[in-house]
C-alpha positions as a Python dict, from the first residue, in 0.01 Angstrom:
ca = {
    (1, 'M'): (0, 0, 0),
    (2, 'S'): (90, 367, -15),
    (3, 'V'): (95, 350, -388),
    (4, 'F'): (-256, 202, -383),
    (5, 'N'): (-389, 479, -153),
    (6, 'S'): (-230, 743, -372),
    (7, 'V'): (-400, 604, -679),
    (8, 'R'): (-738, 578, -500),
    (9, 'S'): (-722, 938, -382),
    (10, 'S'): (-631, 1062, -728),
    (11, 'V'): (-932, 882, -873),
    (12, 'G'): (-1179, 1003, -603),
    (13, 'A'): (-1093, 1374, -630),
    (14, 'P'): (-1238, 1431, -981),
    (15, 'A'): (-1551, 1239, -882),
    (16, 'R'): (-1615, 1466, -586),
    (17, 'S'): (-1543, 1774, -801),
    (18, 'T'): (-1791, 1658, -1066),
    (19, 'G'): (-2058, 1596, -802),
    (20, 'Q'): (-2013, 1942, -655),
    (21, 'S'): (-2043, 2097, -1002),
    (22, 'K'): (-2373, 1918, -1061),
    (23, 'V'): (-2508, 2036, -726),
    (24, 'L'): (-2401, 2392, -804),
    (25, 'F'): (-2556, 2374, -1152),
    (26, 'L'): (-2885, 2242, -1014),
    (27, 'L'): (-2883, 2517, -749),
    (28, 'L'): (-2831, 2786, -1011),
    (29, 'V'): (-3108, 2640, -1229),
    (30, 'S'): (-3343, 2635, -928),
    (31, 'I'): (-3261, 2996, -844),
    (32, 'G'): (-3310, 3097, -1208),
    (33, 'L'): (-3648, 2925, -1229),
    (34, 'S'): (-3755, 3092, -903),
    (35, 'I'): (-3661, 3435, -1036),
    (36, 'L'): (-3841, 3363, -1363),
    (37, 'G'): (-4151, 3252, -1170),
    (38, 'I'): (-4148, 3571, -962),
    (39, 'F'): (-4109, 3783, -1277),
    (40, 'L'): (-4398, 3606, -1454),
    (41, 'S'): (-4618, 3646, -1146),
    (42, 'F'): (-4538, 4019, -1141),
    (43, 'V'): (-4624, 4052, -1511),
    (44, 'N'): (-4950, 3862, -1452),
    (45, 'V'): (-5047, 4097, -1168),
    (46, 'L'): (-4984, 4404, -1385),
    (47, 'Y'): (-5183, 4257, -1674),
    (48, 'T'): (-5472, 4159, -1446),
    (49, 'R'): (-5479, 4508, -1297),
    (50, 'S'): (-5489, 4669, -1644),
    (51, 'I'): (-5777, 4439, -1748),
    (52, 'T'): (-5966, 4518, -1427),
    (53, 'N'): (-5935, 4893, -1483),
    (54, 'K'): (-6037, 4875, -1849),
    (55, 'E'): (-6400, 4949, -1937),
    (56, 'F'): (-6548, 4655, -2124),
    (57, 'P'): (-6820, 4675, -2391),
    (58, 'T'): (-7168, 4676, -2243),
    (59, 'L'): (-7440, 4457, -2384),
    (60, 'V'): (-7780, 4623, -2374),
    (61, 'Q'): (-8105, 4452, -2460),
    (62, 'T'): (-8369, 4675, -2616),
    (63, 'T'): (-8740, 4628, -2558),
    (64, 'N'): (-8780, 4448, -2889),
    (65, 'G'): (-8534, 4182, -2774),
    (66, 'E'): (-8240, 4304, -2983),
    (67, 'T'): (-7904, 4300, -2808),
    (68, 'I'): (-7662, 4576, -2898),
    (69, 'E'): (-7303, 4630, -2791),
    (70, 'I'): (-7193, 4963, -2651),
    (71, 'G'): (-6816, 4977, -2622),
    (72, 'F'): (-6498, 5113, -2771),
    (73, 'E'): (-6122, 5063, -2767),
    (74, 'E'): (-6096, 5349, -2518),
    (75, 'P'): (-6388, 5448, -2293),
    (76, 'L'): (-6391, 5813, -2405),
    (77, 'Y'): (-6282, 5768, -2767),
    (78, 'R'): (-6526, 5824, -3052),
    (79, 'S'): (-6418, 5847, -3415),
    (80, 'P'): (-6489, 6173, -3604),
    (81, 'E'): (-6726, 5989, -3841),
    (82, 'T'): (-6921, 5842, -3549),
    (83, 'I'): (-6960, 6185, -3388),
    (84, 'K'): (-7067, 6352, -3715),
    (85, 'R'): (-7320, 6078, -3791),
    (86, 'Y'): (-7466, 6104, -3440),
    (87, 'V'): (-7499, 6484, -3463),
    (88, 'D'): (-7654, 6459, -3811),
    (89, 'N'): (-7924, 6209, -3714),
    (90, 'T'): (-8002, 6351, -3370),
    (91, 'L'): (-8034, 6709, -3493),
    (92, 'Y'): (-8258, 6597, -3779),
    (93, 'H'): (-8507, 6435, -3543),
    (94, 'L'): (-8484, 6722, -3293),
    (95, 'M'): (-8552, 6999, -3543),
    (96, 'T'): (-8781, 6832, -3795),
    (97, 'M'): (-9133, 6940, -3697),
    (98, 'T'): (-9414, 6732, -3837),
    (99, 'S'): (-9738, 6582, -3711),
    (100, 'F'): (-9699, 6298, -3958),
    (101, 'A'): (-9520, 5971, -3902),
    (102, 'P'): (-9159, 5960, -4034),
    (103, 'G'): (-9138, 6013, -4409),
    (104, 'D'): (-8877, 5909, -4663),
    (105, 'D'): (-8559, 6085, -4779),
    (106, 'R'): (-8611, 6379, -4545),
    (107, 'I'): (-8848, 6566, -4776),
    (108, 'S'): (-9187, 6706, -4690),
    (109, 'L'): (-9497, 6511, -4787),
    (110, 'L'): (-9796, 6714, -4677),
    (111, 'D'): (-10032, 6430, -4756),
    (112, 'P'): (-10346, 6395, -4541),
    (113, 'S'): (-10347, 6021, -4609),
    (114, 'R'): (-10024, 5972, -4415),
    (115, 'D'): (-10038, 5838, -4062),
    (116, 'R'): (-10046, 6107, -3796),
    (117, 'A'): (-9827, 6104, -3484),
    (118, 'P'): (-9968, 6261, -3165),
    (119, 'S'): (-9800, 6569, -3020),
    (120, 'M'): (-9624, 6548, -2683),
    (121, 'K'): (-9684, 6781, -2391),
    (122, 'V'): (-9387, 6964, -2241),
    (123, 'D'): (-9344, 7042, -1872),
    (124, 'G'): (-9386, 7415, -1837),
    (125, 'G'): (-9645, 7438, -2113),
    (126, 'G'): (-9664, 7390, -2486),
    (127, 'E'): (-9617, 7084, -2702),
    (128, 'I'): (-9366, 6943, -2950),
    (129, 'T'): (-9374, 6673, -3215),
    (130, 'Q'): (-9331, 6310, -3118),
    (131, 'G'): (-9004, 6278, -3309),
    (132, 'A'): (-8853, 6582, -3136),
    (133, 'W'): (-8973, 6461, -2797),
    (134, 'L'): (-8814, 6119, -2843),
    (135, 'A'): (-8486, 6265, -2966),
    (136, 'S'): (-8474, 6515, -2679),
    (137, 'E'): (-8501, 6231, -2425),
    (138, 'S'): (-8141, 6139, -2506),
    (139, 'L'): (-8004, 6488, -2434),
    (140, 'A'): (-7827, 6578, -2110),
    (141, 'G'): (-8086, 6618, -1829),
    (142, 'K'): (-8106, 6992, -1754),
    (143, 'F'): (-8030, 7088, -2113),
    (144, 'A'): (-8304, 6852, -2236),
    (145, 'D'): (-8565, 7024, -2018),
    (146, 'E'): (-8459, 7370, -2132),
    (147, 'F'): (-8441, 7267, -2496),
    (148, 'K'): (-8792, 7117, -2500),
    (149, 'I'): (-8939, 7440, -2363),
    (150, 'K'): (-8759, 7646, -2631),
    (151, 'L'): (-8863, 7399, -2900),
    (152, 'A'): (-9228, 7422, -2792),
    (153, 'D'): (-9209, 7800, -2840),
    (154, 'M'): (-9052, 7752, -3185),
    (155, 'T'): (-9305, 7499, -3313),
    (156, 'P'): (-9593, 7671, -3498),
    (157, 'P'): (-9949, 7547, -3420),
    (158, 'T'): (-10001, 7478, -3792),
    (159, 'V'): (-9756, 7187, -3762),
    (160, 'F'): (-10002, 6996, -3544),
    (161, 'N'): (-10298, 7032, -3782),
    (162, 'G'): (-10093, 6906, -4075),
    (163, 'T'): (-10087, 7223, -4284),
    (164, 'E'): (-9721, 7297, -4219),
    (165, 'E'): (-9408, 7085, -4193),
    (166, 'I'): (-9052, 7187, -4112),
    (167, 'I'): (-8764, 6968, -4229),
    (168, 'L'): (-8402, 7015, -4121),
    (169, 'K'): (-8162, 6991, -4415),
    (170, 'I'): (-7799, 6962, -4306),
    (171, 'N'): (-7559, 7097, -4564),
    (172, 'Y'): (-7223, 7048, -4394),
    (173, 'I'): (-7079, 6919, -4066),
    (174, 'E'): (-6726, 7024, -3977),
    (175, 'E'): (-6472, 6791, -3817),
    (176, 'P'): (-6529, 6757, -3440),
    (177, 'V'): (-6294, 6956, -3218),
    (178, 'E'): (-6210, 6792, -2885),
    (179, 'I'): (-6232, 7056, -2612),
    (180, 'E'): (-6157, 6812, -2331),
    (181, 'S'): (-6126, 6437, -2292),
    (182, 'G'): (-6448, 6279, -2420),
    (183, 'T'): (-6613, 6611, -2515),
    (184, 'W'): (-6630, 6768, -2861),
    (185, 'E'): (-6771, 7075, -3036),
    (186, 'V'): (-6918, 7023, -3382),
    (187, 'S'): (-7012, 7308, -3616),
    (188, 'V'): (-7317, 7245, -3831),
    (189, 'I'): (-7429, 7438, -4140),
    (190, 'A'): (-7794, 7365, -4212),
    (191, 'D'): (-8130, 7505, -4323),
    (192, 'L'): (-8483, 7467, -4193),
    (193, 'K'): (-8713, 7406, -4489),
    (194, 'V'): (-9063, 7528, -4407),
    (195, 'F'): (-9337, 7369, -4621),
    (196, 'T'): (-9681, 7531, -4599),
    (197, 'L'): (-9999, 7422, -4778),
    (198, 'G'): (-10148, 7690, -5002),
    (199, 'K'): (-10513, 7764, -5058),
    (200, 'R'): (-10529, 7559, -5376),
    (201, 'P'): (-10481, 7177, -5377),
    (202, 'G'): (-10119, 7082, -5437),
    (203, 'D'): (-9999, 7437, -5379),
    (204, 'I'): (-9709, 7428, -5133),
    (205, 'K'): (-9509, 7731, -5028),
    (206, 'I'): (-9144, 7669, -4936),
    (207, 'E'): (-8936, 7898, -4715),
    (208, 'T'): (-8571, 7848, -4614),
    (209, 'L'): (-8433, 7958, -4278),
    (210, 'P'): (-8063, 7928, -4188),
    (211, 'F'): (-7978, 7698, -3899),
    (212, 'N'): (-7606, 7727, -3821),
    (213, 'K'): (-7511, 7585, -3482),
    (214, 'V'): (-7223, 7465, -3268),
    (215, 'V'): (-7321, 7141, -3097),
    (216, 'T'): (-7140, 7013, -2787),
    (217, 'V'): (-7141, 6636, -2740),
    (218, 'R'): (-6986, 6408, -2482),
    (219, 'A'): (-6916, 6037, -2458),
    (220, 'V'): (-7144, 5830, -2232),
    (221, 'S'): (-7119, 5465, -2131),
    (222, 'S'): (-7494, 5402, -2092),
    (223, 'P'): (-7690, 5578, -2368),
    (224, 'Y'): (-8064, 5632, -2341),
    (225, 'L'): (-8272, 5373, -2527),
    (226, 'H'): (-8629, 5443, -2639),
    (227, 'D'): (-8938, 5231, -2590),
    (228, 'V'): (-8974, 5037, -2915),
    (229, 'E'): (-9304, 4876, -2814),
    (230, 'N'): (-9480, 5211, -2781),
    (231, 'F'): (-9300, 5417, -3045),
    (232, 'G'): (-9221, 5160, -3315),
    (233, 'E'): (-8989, 5230, -3607),
    (234, 'L'): (-8898, 5581, -3491),
    (235, 'A'): (-8767, 5442, -3160),
    (236, 'V'): (-8575, 5172, -3346),
    (237, 'A'): (-8409, 5436, -3565),
    (238, 'L'): (-8318, 5655, -3267),
    (239, 'N'): (-8183, 5359, -3070),
    (240, 'R'): (-7958, 5282, -3364),
    (241, 'V'): (-7825, 5639, -3341),
    (242, 'Q'): (-7775, 5603, -2965),
    (243, 'Q'): (-7543, 5307, -3013),
    (244, 'A'): (-7271, 5567, -3073),
    (245, 'G'): (-7259, 5625, -2696),
    (246, 'L'): (-7287, 6003, -2724),
    (247, 'Q'): (-7503, 6275, -2574),
    (248, 'I'): (-7567, 6637, -2672),
    (249, 'T'): (-7506, 6877, -2384),
    (250, 'D'): (-7548, 7212, -2558),
    (251, 'I'): (-7652, 7377, -2886),
    (252, 'K'): (-7548, 7736, -2952),
    (253, 'D'): (-7582, 7977, -3242),
    (254, 'M'): (-7263, 7975, -3444),
    (255, 'S'): (-7254, 8357, -3447),
    (256, 'L'): (-7236, 8362, -3066),
    (257, 'V'): (-6945, 8117, -3054),
    (258, 'R'): (-6723, 8254, -3332),
}
């Protein structure tokens, strides 16, 4: 009988040891899975927070029904080419003075048969061309008001009767220099080409005036969009420029900056 009990106890001991090992293994697996779950939850919280704080592209519907996307990898990032293209197009429309509807290839066409665009009144007196007025609407608020007044003083009355036209010809735009996050200075070398009708038919006098400026631009999340229904193709062109998500805040003479 004692021999039998001895054999039974020797057989039962490994069984109990194996059972305890399984319980311990399952416990360790459970603890490991719990830790993994906590870690994944922590990672998910961090990722969700980063997504929440990130500025997403904004979809804007223009008055002609077109939907455009305004957004970038970083809210305040704009590529040098985007900034230069924006400055080029915006300055052209700001400083080109004509009573005619937009022409082609940025050259003067003092042709009475062309469609005429009405001038726009400026608060504080004076008037500017429709193209300049539309382009100035996208400038920074206070600067826009000041600029329109100065531009009204610069615009000769002969522009509005169609005998004179001033076209901005940009010769070179330097690489933008970031002066603070989301703000750049851009140096522009350009000329104002003044076309004046002579006394004889087809006689046009051309004068060239230097226009060298340092333009300050900043990134904006909600650019100004123009009324396409009332201003047609010119508004469409300017809205396309505004998709860059930029705004001019200052224009200074290059000689005063350097």
